[in-house]
C-alpha positions as CSV (number, residue, x, y, z in Angstrom):
1,X,8.3,31.5,-15.8
2,X,9.3,28.1,-17.2
3,X,12.9,27.6,-18.2
4,X,14.0,26.1,-21.5
5,X,15.3,22.6,-21.3
6,X,16.6,20.0,-23.8
7,X,14.3,17.2,-22.7
8,X,11.0,18.8,-24.0
9,X,12.7,19.1,-27.4
10,X,13.9,15.5,-27.3
11,X,10.4,14.4,-26.4
12,X,8.8,16.4,-29.2
13,X,11.3,14.9,-31.7
14,X,10.6,11.4,-30.4
15,X,6.9,11.9,-30.6
16,X,7.2,12.8,-34.2
17,X,9.3,9.7,-34.9
18,X,7.1,7.5,-32.9
19,X,4.0,8.3,-34.9
20,X,5.8,7.5,-38.2
21,X,7.3,4.2,-37.1
22,X,5.7,1.0,-38.3
23,X,4.4,-1.4,-35.7
24,X,6.0,-4.8,-35.0
25,X,4.6,-7.5,-37.4
26,X,2.6,-9.1,-34.6
27,X,1.9,-5.9,-32.6
28,X,-0.7,-5.6,-29.9
29,X,-4.0,-3.7,-30.3
30,X,-3.9,-1.3,-27.4
31,X,-6.5,0.9,-25.8
32,X,-5.8,3.7,-23.3
33,X,-8.2,4.6,-20.5
34,X,-6.7,7.8,-19.3
35,X,-5.1,10.9,-21.1
36,X,-1.8,10.5,-19.3
37,X,-1.5,6.9,-20.5
38,X,-2.2,8.1,-24.0
39,X,0.8,10.5,-23.7
40,X,3.0,7.7,-22.3
41,X,2.1,5.3,-25.1
42,X,2.9,7.9,-27.7
43,X,6.2,8.8,-26.0
44,X,7.1,5.1,-25.7
45,X,6.7,4.6,-29.5
46,X,3.4,2.7,-29.3
47,X,1.2,5.1,-31.4
48,X,0.7,2.8,-34.3
49,X,-0.7,0.1,-32.0
50,X,-3.2,2.4,-30.3
51,X,-6.7,1.6,-31.6
52,X,-8.6,3.9,-29.2
53,X,-8.1,6.3,-26.3
54,X,-10.1,7.9,-23.5
55,X,-11.9,11.2,-23.6
56,X,-9.6,14.3,-23.0
57,X,-6.7,12.6,-24.7
58,X,-5.5,15.7,-26.5
59,X,-1.8,15.4,-26.6
60,X,0.1,14.9,-28.8
61,X,-2.0,16.3,-31.7
62,X,-2.2,12.9,-33.3
63,X,-4.1,11.5,-30.3
64,X,-7.1,13.7,-31.1
65,X,-7.9,11.7,-34.3
66,X,-8.1,8.3,-32.5
67,X,-11.5,6.7,-31.6
68,X,-12.9,7.5,-28.2
69,X,-14.1,4.9,-25.7
70,X,-15.4,7.1,-23.0
71,X,-13.7,8.2,-19.8
72,X,-12.3,6.1,-17.0
73,X,-15.6,6.0,-15.2
74,X,-17.9,5.5,-18.2
75,X,-16.3,3.3,-20.8
76,X,-18.2,2.2,-23.9
77,X,-17.7,-1.5,-23.6
78,X,-19.6,-2.3,-26.8
79,X,-17.3,-0.1,-28.8
80,X,-14.3,-1.6,-27.0
81,X,-15.4,-5.1,-28.0
82,X,-15.9,-4.0,-31.6
83,X,-12.4,-2.6,-31.7
84,X,-11.0,-6.0,-30.6
85,X,-8.1,-4.7,-28.5
86,X,-5.7,-7.2,-27.0
87,X,-4.4,-5.0,-24.3
88,X,-6.0,-2.2,-22.1
89,X,-3.6,0.1,-20.3
90,X,-5.0,1.5,-17.1
91,X,-3.9,4.0,-14.5
92,X,-3.2,2.1,-11.2
93,X,-4.1,5.0,-8.9
94,X,-6.9,6.5,-11.1
95,X,-8.8,3.8,-12.9
96,X,-11.7,2.3,-10.8
97,X,-11.1,-1.4,-9.8
98,X,-14.4,-2.4,-11.4
99,X,-13.2,-1.1,-14.8
100,X,-10.2,-3.3,-14.6
101,X,-12.4,-6.3,-13.7
102,X,-14.8,-5.6,-16.5
103,X,-12.0,-5.3,-19.1
104,X,-10.5,-8.5,-17.9
105,X,-13.8,-10.3,-18.1
106,X,-14.0,-9.3,-21.7
107,X,-10.8,-11.3,-22.3
108,X,-8.6,-8.2,-22.6
109,X,-5.2,-8.3,-21.0
110,X,-4.9,-5.4,-18.5
111,X,-1.7,-3.6,-17.8
112,X,-1.6,-1.1,-14.9
113,X,0.8,1.8,-14.9
114,X,1.5,3.3,-11.4
115,X,2.4,7.0,-11.2
116,X,2.8,7.7,-7.6
117,X,6.4,8.8,-8.0
118,X,8.2,10.7,-10.7
119,X,10.4,7.7,-11.5
120,X,7.2,5.7,-12.1
121,X,6.7,7.7,-15.3
122,X,10.1,6.6,-16.6
123,X,9.4,3.0,-15.5
124,X,6.0,3.2,-17.2
125,X,7.6,4.3,-20.5
126,X,9.9,1.3,-20.3
127,X,7.0,-1.1,-19.5
128,X,5.0,0.2,-22.5
129,X,8.0,0.1,-24.7
130,X,8.4,-3.6,-23.9
131,X,4.7,-4.1,-24.6
132,X,4.9,-2.4,-28.0
133,X,8.3,-3.8,-29.0
134,X,9.7,-0.2,-29.1
135,X,12.1,-0.6,-26.2
136,X,14.8,1.5,-27.8
137,X,12.6,4.6,-28.1
138,X,11.1,4.1,-24.7
139,X,14.5,3.7,-23.1
140,X,15.7,6.9,-24.7
141,X,12.8,9.0,-23.6
142,X,12.8,7.5,-20.1
143,X,16.5,8.3,-19.7
144,X,15.8,11.9,-20.9
145,X,13.0,12.2,-18.4
146,X,15.2,10.9,-15.5
147,X,18.0,13.2,-16.4
148,X,15.7,16.2,-16.4
149,X,14.4,15.3,-12.9
150,X,17.9,14.7,-11.6
151,X,19.0,18.1,-13.0
152,X,16.2,19.9,-11.2
153,X,17.0,18.1,-7.9
154,X,20.6,19.1,-8.1
155,X,19.8,22.7,-9.1
156,X,17.3,23.4,-6.3
157,X,18.3,21.2,-3.4
158,X,20.2,23.9,-1.6
159,X,17.6,26.6,-1.9
160,X,16.0,28.1,1.2
161,X,13.0,26.2,2.4
162,X,9.6,27.7,1.7
163,X,6.1,26.6,2.8
164,X,3.7,25.9,-0.1
165,X,0.0,25.4,-0.2
166,X,-1.1,23.4,-3.3
167,X,-4.6,24.3,-4.4
168,X,-6.2,21.8,-6.8
169,X,-9.8,23.1,-6.4
170,X,-11.5,25.9,-4.6
171,X,-15.2,24.8,-4.3
172,X,-14.7,22.9,-2.1
173,X,-11.1,23.7,-1.3
174,X,-8.9,20.7,-2.1
175,X,-5.2,20.0,-1.8
176,X,-2.7,17.2,-2.0
177,X,-1.0,15.1,0.7
178,X,2.4,13.6,1.1
179,X,1.9,10.7,-1.3
180,X,0.9,12.9,-4.2
181,X,3.3,13.4,-7.1
182,X,2.9,17.2,-6.9
183,X,4.3,17.0,-3.3
184,X,7.4,15.3,-4.7
185,X,7.7,18.1,-7.2
186,X,7.4,20.8,-4.5
187,X,10.1,19.0,-2.5
188,X,12.5,18.6,-5.4
189,X,12.3,22.3,-5.9
190,X,13.3,22.9,-2.2
191,X,9.8,23.6,-0.9
192,X,7.5,21.9,1.6
193,X,3.8,21.1,1.2
194,X,2.0,22.5,4.2
195,X,-0.3,19.5,4.2
196,X,2.4,16.9,3.9
197,X,1.4,15.5,7.2
198,X,-1.5,13.9,5.5
199,X,-0.9,10.6,3.7
200,X,-3.9,11.0,1.4
201,X,-3.4,11.6,-2.3
202,X,-5.9,14.5,-2.2
203,X,-8.0,15.9,0.6
204,X,-10.6,18.6,1.3
205,X,-9.4,21.3,3.7
206,X,-11.0,24.4,5.2
207,X,-9.8,27.9,5.0
208,X,-8.9,28.1,8.7
209,X,-6.5,25.2,8.4
210,X,-4.7,26.8,5.5
211,X,-4.4,30.1,7.3
212,X,-3.1,28.4,10.4
213,X,-0.3,26.7,8.4
214,X,0.7,30.1,7.0
215,X,2.0,29.2,3.5
216,X,4.6,31.5,2.0
217,X,3.5,30.5,-1.5
218,X,0.2,29.3,-3.0
219,X,0.3,27.1,-6.1
220,X,-3.0,26.6,-7.8
221,X,-3.7,24.1,-10.6
222,X,-7.5,24.7,-10.5
223,X,-9.7,26.4,-13.0
224,X,-10.4,29.6,-11.0
225,X,-8.3,32.7,-10.5
226,X,-6.3,32.1,-7.3
227,X,-5.2,35.7,-7.0
228,X,-8.8,36.8,-6.8
229,X,-9.7,33.9,-4.5
230,X,-7.0,34.7,-1.9
231,X,-7.0,38.5,-2.2
232,X,-9.2,38.9,0.9
233,X,-6.5,37.3,3.1
234,X,-4.0,40.1,2.9
235,X,-2.4,39.0,6.2
236,X,-1.3,35.7,4.7
237,X,2.4,35.7,3.8
238,X,1.8,34.3,0.3
239,X,-0.8,37.0,-0.4
240,X,1.2,39.8,1.2
241,X,4.2,39.2,-1.0
242,X,2.2,38.5,-4.2
243,X,3.3,34.8,-4.2
244,X,0.2,33.3,-5.6
245,X,0.7,31.3,-8.8
246,X,-1.4,29.4,-11.3
247,X,0.2,26.4,-13.0
248,X,-1.1,24.6,-16.1
249,X,-3.1,21.6,-15.0
250,X,-2.0,19.4,-17.9
251,X,1.7,19.8,-16.9
252,X,1.2,18.9,-13.2
253,X,-2.1,17.0,-12.7
254,X,-1.5,14.7,-15.7
255,X,1.3,12.2,-14.9
256,X,3.1,12.0,-18.2
257,X,6.6,12.9,-19.5
258,X,5.5,16.5,-19.8
259,X,5.4,16.8,-16.0
260,X,9.1,17.5,-16.1
261,X,8.2,20.8,-17.8
262,X,5.6,21.5,-15.1
263,X,8.2,20.7,-12.5
264,X,10.7,23.2,-14.0
265,X,7.9,25.9,-13.9
266,X,7.1,25.2,-10.3
267,X,10.8,25.4,-9.4
268,X,11.1,28.8,-11.1
269,X,8.0,30.0,-9.3
270,X,9.3,28.9,-5.9
271,X,12.5,30.9,-6.6
272,X,10.3,33.9,-7.5
273,X,8.4,33.5,-4.2
274,X,11.7,33.3,-2.3
275,X,12.9,36.5,-3.8
276,X,9.6,38.2,-2.9
277,X,10.0,37.0,0.6
278,X,13.6,38.3,0.8
279,X,15.1,34.8,1.0
280,X,17.2,35.3,-2.2
281,X,18.8,38.3,-3.8
282,X,17.2,39.5,-7.1
283,X,19.5,38.6,-10.0
């Protein structure tokens, strides 16, 4: 249900150019400790300075060939030392504090990239571009990302409101609160997260509390089949109208420039749910 946009094309072209560009003469040796940071580094033009990445760094394709240093919770510090990085890029809201401390104790400069808001992704690109000496590339991609988000806000801001339950897991049932980036995406599409009264990034919930909040749409980014999971609750508005959707986790749960594509898909799905609920006429 996603719509075609110019920014994904711009990003793909940039990624190809970034991997071919020679590093600055005195470039940093960078390690990434999260897949979204790997994507940000490639998009910012820093690919040639990446000496290792975390597990699950599978985008762009070139990232798959880089050495692995473990995941954010189980880093291989011996291998990290052997690779002699000068900088470790960590995820401010996802990397454990003890990992940051250990990396710093090894004499590695640590740079944290926050991703609590959509604009943090653009700012992160600019920060990494400054680190790698690829400011022009990073600025271009950041501007494209911001333009994509501004365009989505303008297109969907006057849509009828619709209540959305975001399902990030089903065993146990987990959702996101007001401070999560996915809540911002739902809101820019003209929807409201039924658990936005919680300030937690993510939280466990019980079925009863979901049913009481009566979502008109369910958006799942988990691994299971949400249609099958919710089928037994035919009295729920989202189920009754067939407004249960599954979104690709990599495009929503991974804060990277590709999240604009995920946001466009979510906005399209919210419009579909509105039509099913009789809030909009069918084109």
